[in-house]
C-alpha positions in Angstrom: 18.5 -23.2 13.9 19.2 -20.0 12.3 17.6 -19.6 8.8 20.5 -18.7 6.1 20.2 -15.2 5.0 19.3 -16.2 1.2 18.3 -13.1 -0.3 19.0 -10.2 2.3 20.8 -7.7 0.5 21.4 -4.0 -0.3 18.6 -3.5 -2.3 16.6 -4.3 1.0 17.7 -1.7 2.8 15.4 1.3 2.8 16.4 4.9 3.4 13.4 7.3 4.6 13.7 10.6 3.4 12.3 14.2 4.2 9.5 13.9 7.0 8.6 9.5 5.8 10.1 8.6 8.9 7.5 10.7 11.2 4.6 9.0 8.7 6.0 5.6 9.4 6.9 5.9 13.1 4.4 8.6 14.3 4.8 6.9 17.8 8.4 8.3 18.4 7.3 11.8 18.1 4.5 12.2 19.7 4.1 9.2 21.7 0.8 7.8 19.9 -1.7 7.7 17.7 -4.6 5.4 19.1 -5.9 7.9 21.7 -6.3 11.5 22.5 -3.0 12.4 23.7 -1.0 12.1 20.5 -3.9 13.9 18.7 -3.8 17.2 20.6 0.1 16.8 21.2 -0.1 18.3 17.8 -1.5 21.6 19.0 0.8 22.0 21.6 3.9 21.6 19.4 2.3 24.9 17.3 1.2 26.4 20.2 4.7 26.0 22.4 6.1 28.0 19.1 4.1 31.0 19.3 5.3 30.4 23.1 8.5 30.4 22.7 8.1 33.6 21.0 6.4 35.2 24.0 8.8 33.8 26.8 11.3 35.6 24.7 9.6 39.3 25.1 8.4 39.0 20.9 4.3 38.6 21.6 2.1 39.2 23.9 -0.8 37.7 22.9 -2.0 34.2 21.2 -5.2 33.4 19.8 -6.3 29.3 19.3 -9.0 28.5 17.4 -11.0 25.3 17.1 -12.9 25.2 13.9 -16.4 24.2 13.2 -15.5 20.7 12.3 -13.9 19.8 15.0 -10.8 18.5 13.3 -8.5 21.8 13.0 -7.2 24.1 14.9 -5.2 27.6 14.1 -2.9 29.0 16.4 -2.2 32.6 15.9 0.6 34.7 17.8 1.9 38.8 17.1 5.3 38.0 17.2 8.2 38.1 14.7 6.8 35.6 12.3 9.0 32.9 10.9 11.7 33.9 8.3 10.4 33.8 4.8 13.6 34.9 2.8 15.8 32.2 1.2 18.1 30.4 2.8 21.8 31.0 1.0 22.8 27.1 1.2 19.5 25.0 0.7 18.3 27.6 -1.8 14.3 27.5 -0.2 12.3 29.6 2.1 13.1 29.5 5.8 9.6 28.6 6.4 9.6 25.6 3.7 12.7 24.4 5.8 11.7 24.5 9.1 8.3 23.1 8.0 9.4 20.1 5.6 12.9 19.5 7.5 13.4 17.3 10.5 16.0 18.9 13.0 16.0 22.9 11.6 15.1 26.1 13.0 16.3 28.9 15.3 16.6 27.2 18.8 19.7 25.5 18.7 21.9 28.4 20.0 20.7 31.1 22.4 21.5 33.6 19.1 17.6 34.1 18.7 16.0 32.5 21.5 17.4 32.8 25.0 15.6 30.5 26.2 12.9 28.1 24.5 10.8 24.6 24.9 11.5 23.7 21.2 15.0 22.5 21.0 15.3 19.7 18.4 13.9 21.7 15.6 11.0 18.6 14.7 7.5 20.0 16.1 6.4 22.0 13.2 7.5 19.2 10.5 6.1 16.7 12.7 2.8 18.4 12.6 3.0 19.0 9.2 4.1 15.6 8.4 0.5 14.1 10.0 -1.6 16.6 8.4 -3.9 16.1 5.2 -4.5 20.0 5.3 -1.5 22.8 7.0 -1.2 26.4 6.0 1.0 28.9 7.1 -0.1 32.8 7.0 3.3 34.8 8.2 3.3 38.4 8.2 6.5 40.4 8.3 8.8 42.5 6.6 5.8 44.2 5.3 4.1 41.7 3.5 1.6 38.7 4.1 3.0 35.2 3.1 1.4 31.8 2.8 2.6 28.5 1.7 0.4 25.3 1.7 1.0 21.7 2.4 -0.4 18.2 2.9 1.5 15.2 5.1 4.6 16.9 4.8 5.1 18.0 1.1 4.6 21.6 -0.5 0.7 21.9 -2.4 1.9 25.2 -3.4 4.7 28.0 -3.6 5.6 30.1 -1.2 3.1 33.5 -2.5 3.6 37.1 -1.4 0.3 38.7 -0.6 -0.5 42.2 0.4 1.3 44.8 2.3 0.8 45.0 6.4 2.0 46.8 9.0 1.6 43.4 11.4 3.8 40.9 12.3 3.2 37.4 13.6 2.4 33.9 12.4 -0.7 32.0 11.9 -0.5 27.7 11.4 -3.4 26.0 10.2 -3.7 22.3 10.3 -6.0 19.3 10.1 -4.7 15.8 11.2 -4.5 13.5 9.1 -7.0 10.2 9.3 -5.0 7.6 7.9 -2.8 8.3 10.9 -5.0 8.9 13.5 -7.9 6.8 14.8 -9.9 9.5 15.7 -9.0 13.5 14.6 -12.0 15.1 16.7 -10.4 17.8 19.2 -11.1 18.4 22.5 -12.4 21.8 23.2 -11.3 20.9 26.9 -8.6 19.8 26.7 -7.5 22.7 24.5 -9.0 24.8 26.9 -6.8 23.2 29.6 -3.6 23.8 27.7 -4.5 27.0 27.3 -5.1 28.0 30.8 -1.8 26.2 31.8 0.3 28.1 29.6 -1.5 31.7 30.8 -0.6 30.5 34.4 3.0 29.9 33.7 3.5 32.8 31.5 2.6 35.9 33.7 0.9 38.6 31.8 0.6 36.7 28.4 -2.8 36.9 26.7 -4.2 33.6 25.1 -7.2 33.4 23.5 -9.5 30.2 22.8 -12.5 30.5 20.2 -14.5 27.6 20.1 -16.6 28.0 16.9 -18.4 24.7 17.6 -19.8 25.9 20.6 -19.9 29.2 19.3 -17.7 30.4 22.8 -14.4 32.9 23.3 -12.5 32.8 26.5 -9.2 34.8 27.7 -6.8 33.6 29.9 -4.3 36.1 31.5 -3.0 35.7 35.3 -0.5 38.7 36.8 -0.1 36.3 40.1 1.5 33.3 38.0 1.9 30.3 39.7 0.3 31.3 42.7 -3.2 31.4 40.7 -2.2 28.0 39.0 -1.8 26.8 43.1 -5.2 28.1 43.6 -6.8 26.6 40.7 -5.4 23.3 41.5 -6.7 23.5 45.1 -10.0 24.8 44.0 -10.3 21.8 41.2 -10.0 19.3 44.1 -12.0 21.2 47.1 -8.9 21.4 49.0 -7.6 24.1 51.6 -3.9 24.6 52.4 -3.2 23.6 56.3 -3.1 26.6 58.6 -4.5 28.3 55.1 -1.1 29.1 54.3 0.7 28.7 50.6 4.5 29.5 50.1 5.9 31.0 47.1 10.0 30.9 46.3 11.8 32.1 43.7 15.3 32.7 42.0 16.0 35.2 39.4 19.5 34.7 38.3 21.0 32.6 36.2 18.5 29.0 35.6 15.2 30.9 37.3 13.2 28.8 39.3 9.6 29.6 41.0 7.8 27.6 43.1 4.3 27.5 44.9 3.8 24.8 47.0 1.2 23.6 50.2 0.4 21.0 52.3 -3.3 19.5 52.4 -5.7 17.2 54.4 -5.4 14.8 51.3 -3.4 11.6 51.2 -2.3 12.4 47.6 1.3 14.0 46.6 0.6 16.4 43.2 3.6 18.1 41.8 3.5 19.8 38.4 6.7 20.4 36.8 7.8 22.9 33.9 11.0 23.7 32.1 11.2 26.6 29.8 6.7 26.0 29.5 6.8 22.3 28.6 5.4 20.1 31.2 7.5 17.3 32.7 5.1 14.6 33.5 7.8 12.3 34.5 9.8 14.9 36.5 13.2 14.8 35.8 16.4 16.2 37.7 14.2 20.0 38.7 11.5 17.5 40.4 14.2 16.2 42.2 16.1 18.9 43.3 12.7 20.3 44.7 11.6 17.1 46.5 15.3 16.8 47.9 15.5 20.3 49.3 12.0 20.6 50.6 12.7 17.2 52.8 15.8 18.5 53.9 14.3 22.0 55.3 11.4 20.2 56.8 13.4 17.5 58.0 16.1 19.9 59.8 13.7 21.9 61.2 12.0 19.2 63.1 15.2 17.9 64.2 16.8 21.4 65.4 13.4 21.9 67.3 13.3 18.2 68.6 9.7 17.4 67.1 10.4 13.8 65.8 8.9 11.4 68.7 10.8 8.3 69.6 10.0 5.5 67.5 8.4 7.5 64.2 10.7 7.1 61.4 10.1 10.1 58.7 10.0 8.9 55.2 10.1 11.2 52.5 6.1 10.2 51.4 5.5 11.1 54.9 6.9 14.9 54.8 5.2 15.2 51.2 2.1 13.7 52.3 -0.9 15.7 50.9 1.5 18.3 49.3 0.4 20.4 45.9 3.2 22.2 44.4 3.8 24.0 41.1 7.5 24.2 39.7 8.4 25.8 36.8 12.4 26.3 35.6 13.5 28.3 33.0 16.8 27.9 31.8 18.8 29.9 29.5 20.5 28.7 26.1 23.3 30.4 27.7 23.7 28.6 31.0 23.0 24.9 29.5 21.3 23.0 27.0 18.1 21.4 27.9 18.4 17.3 27.9 14.9 15.7 27.7 14.1 12.5 27.6 12.3 11.9 24.2 10.5 14.3 21.8 7.8 14.8 23.9 9.7 16.0 26.7 8.5 14.2 29.9 11.4 14.0 31.4 14.3 16.6 32.4 17.8 14.8 32.0 20.0 17.9 33.1 21.8 17.1 36.0 23.1 20.6 36.8 19.5 22.0 37.3 19.2 19.8 40.5 21.7 21.8 42.7 19.9 25.2 42.3 16.8 23.9 42.7 17.7 21.9 46.2 19.3 25.2 47.2 16.4 27.7 46.8 13.9 24.8 48.6 16.0 24.4 51.6 15.3 27.9 52.1 12.0 27.1 52.9 13.6 26.2 56.4 13.7 29.8 57.4 10.1 30.3 56.3 9.4 27.9 58.9 11.1 30.0 61.5 9.4 32.8 60.7 5.9 31.1 60.8 6.2 28.7 64.0 2.3 28.2 64.3 2.0 27.4 60.7 5.2 25.0 60.9 3.5 23.4 63.9 0.2 22.5 62.0 2.4 21.3 59.0 4.5 19.3 61.5 1.3 18.0 63.0 0.1 16.7 59.6 3.4 15.3 59.0 3.6 13.1 61.9 0.2 11.5 61.5 0.8 10.8 57.7 4.0 8.5 59.4 2.1 6.9 62.0 -0.8 5.9 59.2 2.1 4.8 57.0 3.5 2.6 59.4 0.5 1.1 60.2 -0.4 0.2 56.4 2.8 -0.9 56.2 2.2 -3.6 58.9 -0.9 -4.5 57.6 0.6 -5.1 54.0 3.2 -7.2 55.7 0.7 -9.3 57.2 -0.7 -10.3 53.8 2.6 -10.8 52.1 4.0 -13.2 54.8 0.6 -14.8 54.5 1.1 -15.0 50.2 4.5 -15.6 50.7 3.7 -18.8 52.2 0.7 -20.2 49.8 3.2 -19.1 46.8 6.0 -21.5 47.9 3.3 -24.4 48.3 1.5 -23.8 45.3 -0.2 -21.5 42.5 -4.1 -20.6 43.5 -5.8 -24.3 41.9 -8.2 -22.2 39.7 -5.1 -20.5 37.8 -4.4 -22.1 34.5 -0.9 -21.3 34.1 1.4 -21.0 30.9 4.4 -23.6 30.3 6.9 -20.7 29.6 8.5 -19.5 32.8 10.2 -16.1 30.8 8.3 -12.8 32.3 8.9 -11.4 28.5 6.8 -13.7 26.6 4.5 -14.5 29.7 1.0 -13.0 30.2 -2.1 -13.7 32.3 -5.8 -12.7 31.7 -7.6 -11.8 34.5 -11.2 -12.8 33.9 -14.3 -12.7 35.8 -16.0 -15.9 36.3 -16.0 -19.8 35.4 -17.6 -19.2 32.1 -15.5 -16.6 30.7 -12.4 -18.8 32.4 -13.6 -21.6 30.6 -13.7 -19.9 27.1 -10.4 -18.1 27.9 -8.7 -21.3 28.9 -9.3 -23.2 25.6 -9.0 -20.3 23.2 -5.1 -19.4 24.6 -2.4 -20.0 23.7 -1.0 -22.5 26.3 2.9 -21.9 25.8 2.5 -17.4 27.1 -1.2 -17.4 28.1 -2.3 -18.2 31.4 -6.0 -17.6 32.9 -7.4 -16.2 36.3 -11.0 -16.7 36.8 -12.3 -14.6 39.6 -15.4 -15.2 41.1 -17.2 -13.6 44.1 -17.2 -10.1 44.8 -14.0 -7.9 44.3 -12.7 -5.9 47.4 -13.2 -2.3 47.1 -9.8 -1.3 48.2 -10.7 2.2 48.2 -13.0 2.4 51.1 -12.1 -1.1 52.9 -9.3 -1.2 55.6 -6.0 -2.6 54.5 -6.8 -5.2 57.4 -9.8 -6.4 54.8 -7.2 -7.9 52.2 -6.1 -10.6 54.5 -9.4 -12.1 54.5 -10.3 -11.4 50.7 -9.5 -14.5 48.6 -9.6 -13.3 45.5 -7.3 -10.6 46.0 -4.9 -13.3 47.4 -5.3 -15.7 44.8 -4.3 -12.7 42.6 -1.1 -11.6 44.4 -0.1 -15.2 44.6 -0.3 -15.7 40.9 1.4 -12.8 40.2 4.3 -13.8 42.2 5.9 -10.2 43.3 4.1 -9.2 46.4 2.4 -5.7 47.6 2.7 -2.8 49.0 6.5 -1.9 50.0 7.6 -5.4 50.0 6.6 -5.8 45.9 9.4 -6.7 43.8 8.9 -6.3 40.2 11.8 -8.8 39.5 9.4 -11.4 40.6 6.8 -10.8 38.5 5.5 -14.0 36.7 4.1 -12.4 33.7 5.1 -9.2 31.4 1.8 -8.4 30.8 -1.4 -8.3 33.5 -4.5 -8.1 31.1 -7.9 -7.3 33.1 -10.6 -8.8 30.6 -14.4 -8.4 31.8 -17.1 -8.5 30.1 -18.2 -5.4 27.7 -21.2 -4.5 29.9 -21.8 -1.8 33.2 -20.9 -5.2 35.6 -17.6 -5.6 33.3 -16.4 -2.4 33.9 -17.3 -2.2 38.0 -15.2 -5.2 38.0 -12.7 -4.1 35.8 -12.7 -0.7 38.0 -12.4 -2.2 41.3 -9.3 -4.2 39.9 -7.4 -1.1 38.9 -8.5 0.5 42.1 -6.5 -2.4 44.1 -3.3 -2.0 41.7 -3.0 1.6 41.6 -3.3 1.4 45.9 -1.4 -1.6 46.2 0.6 -2.6 43.5 1.5 0.8 41.8 4.8 -0.4 40.5 3.2 -2.6 37.8 1.3 0.4 36.7 4.4 2.4 36.3 6.6 -0.1 34.7 3.7 -0.6 31.8 2.8 -4.3 33.3 -1.1 -3.5 33.7 -3.4 -3.8 30.2 -7.2 -3.9 29.8 -8.6 -6.1 27.1 -10.9 -5.0 24.8 -13.8 -7.7 24.0 -16.1 -6.9 20.9 -19.5 -5.8 21.9 -21.1 -6.6 18.1 -20.2 -9.2 15.3 -21.7 -7.8 12.3 -21.5 -10.7 9.4 -21.9 -9.3 6.2 -23.0 -11.7 3.1 -23.8 -15.1 3.2 -22.2 -18.7 1.8 -18.4 -18.4 0.7 -18.5 -14.6 0.4 -19.4 -14.1 4.1 -17.2 -12.0 6.2 -17.4 -11.0 9.8 -16.5 -7.8 11.3 -16.2 -7.1 15.0 -17.1 -3.6 16.6 -16.8 -2.3 19.8 -19.5 0.2 20.9 -22.6 1.3 19.7 -20.9 4.2 17.9 -18.7 2.0 16.2 -21.6 -0.4 15.1 -23.6 2.7 13.8 -20.8 3.9 11.7 -20.5 1.0 10.3 -23.7 0.4 9.3 -24.1 3.5 7.6 -20.9 2.3 5.4 -22.2 -0.6 4.6 -25.5 1.2 3.1 -29.2 -0.4 3.6 -28.8 -3.1 0.7 -26.2 -4.7 2.2 -26.9 -8.2 3.8 -26.2 -8.1 7.6 -26.7 -10.4 10.5 -25.8 -8.8 13.7 -24.9 -10.7 17.1 -24.6 -8.9 20.7 -22.3 -10.5 23.0 -23.8 -10.6 26.6 -20.3 -11.8 27.7 -17.1 -13.6 26.9 -18.7 -17.1 28.2 -20.9 -16.2 25.2 -18.1 -16.7 22.5 -16.6 -20.2 21.7 -13.2 -20.3 22.2 -11.7 -20.1 18.4 -14.0 -16.7 18.3 -12.3 -15.4 21.9 -9.0 -16.0 20.5 -9.5 -14.4 17.0 -10.8 -11.3 19.0 -9.3 -10.9 22.3 -6.5 -13.2 22.9 -4.5 -13.5 20.0 -1.9 -11.0 19.7 -1.7 -10.3 16.0 -5.3 -9.0 16.2 -6.6 -8.4 19.7 -7.0 -4.8 20.9 -5.8 -4.0 24.3 -5.0 -0.7 26.5 -1.8 0.1 28.6 -2.8 1.8 31.9 -0.9 5.2 32.6 -1.0 7.6 34.8 -0.3 10.8 33.8 -1.2 12.5 36.9 -1.1 10.2 40.2 -3.2 12.7 42.2 -5.9 13.2 39.5 -6.3 9.4 39.7 -6.6 9.1 43.3 -8.9 11.9 43.5 -11.3 10.3 40.7 -10.9 6.4 42.6 -12.1 8.1 45.8 -15.1 9.8 44.0 -16.1 6.5 42.6 -15.6 4.0 45.4 -15.1 6.2 48.3 -16.9 6.3 51.5 -18.4 9.7 50.8 -21.3 9.2 48.7 -21.9 12.8 48.3 -19.1 12.6 45.6 -20.4 10.0 44.0 -23.6 11.5 43.8 -22.6 14.7 42.3 -20.7 12.8 39.6 -23.4 10.9 38.7 -25.7 13.9 38.4 -22.9 15.9 36.6 -23.1 13.1 34.1 -26.1 11.5 34.1 -26.7 12.7 30.3 -23.9 10.4 29.3 -25.1 7.4 30.9 -26.4 4.3 28.8 -28.2 1.6 31.0 -27.8 -2.3 29.8 -31.3 -4.2 30.4 
């Protein structure tokens, strides 16, 4: 029965002013604050503003500096400089308005920027809102201008400094430790970001000054996307089929550039960009690319009668092993860009798809002009189609077997929950009967199911599809989830909204987690894409402080976290440390408090940002080629810890 609305009145309605909405809900603007992605998104927002200046012909050099503390960044360009004159309506400097007000800026029309990646007028102000320290130094109108901010609010007035003939903008910021779990920037991520922007902007010079490592690097590529594709292949140790790569471009209206080739990899990797912004989830431009390329290749094969009888070509067959970089530049006069969300992961503009598709359909001319190259690409496609047909047959065999057992009964070792609502239910996949026993006793029986796995988990990467039919542990897992696998997987039949891998916090546990993630990646990828797969974090230590009535428990998840807490507590504190070797060592109430309770637990959603890179990593870790694994261990031996 609904509760009466007794004291709910106008006084309870909050109105968030200024940049307070950003601080209250930062995930809406940067995607999250727990991991490194959200933190580095701040650097990307500031860098993109400078890139927009360069894209419109006002800058040719940008310098990003990672300062000695690893917690602060500066971005400087030689563009026009943010305006500092007083806004006629708001009676404040344009600089202050841009940095303290959402949806303010000069990119809402094509008057100042012909094309731009920043469209919502929130990027710089969001970074300001989420920074403990933020400084703007502007060179324009013959002077240097400076103003400081903290957490979105000015801490000084706009000050006019020395005279200068230079022009440009320098932004310094240090993220707020109250918002982010970790504010240490990764030099490797920043370097990769700068290299990517240099590939996308021919001739633009981007410098990276790393004050931590005392190094300097400059990125500048005259060949643009051609160099980008070459770097992608080199990173994966791949070569183009027939040693041939392709480059197509269109300059009028919507500017389109694409570089692509086929490789012997089983993965497909397409990186797409719109006005310099990486669209990780694709969108209409990627749809046009795939559609146009598939039509060109399919039509070429059909016209030349190259499709054997009985072979059905799917889009995945045509694009298996395809590596591509697609860059689209949409002027504001042509269309107003429509991205999905502030993080701009997906392009929604339908009018971008047709011109991209038309450009890629012209690829048929390239095939006709190079018949020897075309024949090798066709051979690659037909091999992919035959291999996929064989894999489909094996997966269907498993699905039939799973379907029969599921209709009869669920796996006997599954401790199911009583609710049948997918959005409310979750299942924990645990290792062994000991952990399973504690989890079964400590769980919420209404909404939480527990499936213990015993014995060796199949290595799905190196094992053939046929072996899946004989692996009882994975068959039980598929049966418990209820949605099938492979091409017959139906998400609507998934019995649990959250599938949580919960293993011990040791090397064996990590290995089992890796094997399970490899299985989901290879055979049940839609679960990951739809956000159903999670990793549960179990504590490694309990630090008990004090004694008697003043006793207090702290749960920590790593040795680094333990040392940090002990340092915070000080040498005089009375401390007792318990190290958990496995989940089975925890009593049910402790397991509930630390790992199962939705209010207090830590779980991480598994997300695939780059499918080709993920496939390559699984192949290196779990594939048949031990050489890759050996090289990986050698390169990372300094980071390994033995748990004995």
